[in-house]
C-alpha positions in Angstrom: -0.4 -0.1 0.1 1.2 3.5 -0.8 0.2 6.3 1.0 1.6 10.4 1.4 3.3 9.2 4.3 5.1 6.4 2.8 4.4 2.4 2.1 4.0 -0.9 3.7 4.2 -4.4 2.4 2.3 -7.2 4.6 3.1 -10.3 3.3 1.5 -14.0 3.7 3.3 -17.2 3.8 0.7 -19.8 4.2 3.7 -22.2 4.7 5.5 -20.5 7.3 5.9 -21.2 10.6 5.1 -17.7 11.5 1.9 -18.0 9.9 -1.2 -17.8 13.0 -2.3 -21.0 11.5 0.7 -22.7 12.6 -0.1 -21.9 16.3 -2.4 -23.1 18.9 -3.5 -19.3 20.0 -3.6 -18.5 16.3 -2.6 -15.1 16.6 -0.1 -12.5 14.7 3.5 -14.1 15.7 5.0 -11.3 18.0 7.0 -8.2 16.5 5.7 -8.5 13.0 3.7 -5.2 13.7 5.3 -3.6 16.9 7.2 -1.1 15.5 5.2 0.1 12.2 4.1 3.6 12.4 0.4 4.1 13.1 0.2 5.7 10.1 1.4 3.7 8.1 -0.4 0.8 9.9 -3.8 2.1 9.7 -3.8 1.6 5.9 -3.9 -2.2 6.8 -7.3 -1.9 8.8 -9.7 -2.4 5.4 -10.8 -6.3 6.1 -9.7 -6.8 2.4 -6.3 -7.3 3.4 -7.0 -9.7 6.1 -4.4 -8.0 8.5 -4.0 -10.8 10.6 -2.7 -13.5 7.9 0.7 -12.1 8.2 3.9 -13.9 7.7 6.1 -10.1 7.4 5.3 -6.8 7.2 7.9 -4.2 5.9 7.3 -0.5 5.6 9.4 2.9 4.7 8.3 6.2 5.9 9.0 9.1 2.9 11.5 10.1 5.1 13.4 7.0 5.8 16.4 5.9 3.9 15.6 2.4 4.2 12.9 -0.1 4.4 12.1 -1.4 8.1 11.2 -4.4 9.5 10.0 -5.4 13.0 12.1 -7.0 15.6 10.9 -10.6 14.8 12.6 -13.9 16.8 12.3 -16.5 13.8 12.9 -19.9 14.8 15.7 -21.6 13.5 15.5 -23.4 10.3 12.1 -21.2 9.7 11.3 -18.6 7.5 8.6 -15.7 7.0 8.5 -16.2 3.5 9.5 -12.3 2.6 12.7 -13.7 0.7 10.5 -16.3 -1.6 7.4 -13.9 -2.0 9.2 -10.8 -2.6 12.5 -12.4 -4.1 11.7 -11.7 -7.6 11.0 -7.8 -7.2 14.8 -7.1 -6.3 16.3 -9.1 -8.3 18.5 -8.9 -12.2 16.3 -9.4 -15.5 18.0 -12.6 -15.5 16.6 -13.6 -12.1 12.9 -12.5 -13.1 13.6 -14.6 -16.3 14.8 -18.0 -14.5 12.0 -17.4 -11.8 9.3 -16.9 -14.2 10.5 -20.2 -15.9 10.6 -22.0 -12.6 8.0 -21.1 -10.9 5.0 -20.7 -13.7 7.0 -22.9 -16.4 7.0 -19.6 -18.8 9.8 -19.2 -20.9 10.3 -15.7 -21.1 12.8 -13.5 -23.7 15.8 -12.3 -21.5 16.3 -9.6 -24.4 12.7 -7.7 -23.6 12.6 -8.2 -19.9 16.3 -6.4 -19.7 13.9 -3.7 -21.5 11.9 -3.4 -19.4 14.1 -3.5 -16.1 15.6 -0.5 -18.3 12.3 1.1 -18.0 12.1 1.3 -21.7 8.5 1.8 -23.4 6.8 -1.1 -23.9 6.1 -1.8 -27.4 4.1 -4.1 -29.6 6.6 -6.0 -31.1 7.9 -6.7 -27.0 4.1 -7.6 -26.1 4.1 -10.0 -28.9 7.6 -11.8 -27.9 6.4 -12.0 -24.5 2.6 -13.5 -25.2 2.3 -13.8 -28.7 -1.5 -14.9 -27.7 -2.6 -11.9 -26.4 -4.6 -9.0 -27.6 -1.5 -6.6 -28.1 -3.8 -3.6 -28.8 -5.9 -4.3 -25.4 -2.3 -4.5 -23.5 -1.2 -1.2 -24.7 -4.3 0.5 -23.3 -3.9 -1.2 -20.0 -0.4 0.1 -19.8 -1.9 3.8 -20.7 -3.9 3.3 -17.7 -0.7 3.3 -15.1 
């Protein structure tokens, strides 16, 4: 979620030992939300976000230089799922192409993905290379709305 005050990312890995469903008391793991600024935490109050279904939370106020995460004690051998769920966001084009191939069995053109990472304009040719069966004009219309 984005706001004038900053951004917050709430994630839920249903296979994580930090999941409320993996605990007898079914509660949010200690520390996940403890240090989140109130103005950012309130963004998750809409029931559509299922605030209690959480295994990690990271945030950044506009004045922050770095992303923040609560002081969460993760048991040895456990994971909060953030590496798995957010990993492809921060990687190189090569990493994303590998992720798409492994996770979705989706072969992508590294050349085209690299252009997208370089923030070059997306062309009809690029769209066709990535997915030849889609309606290119429809994709361009959707992109124009962003």
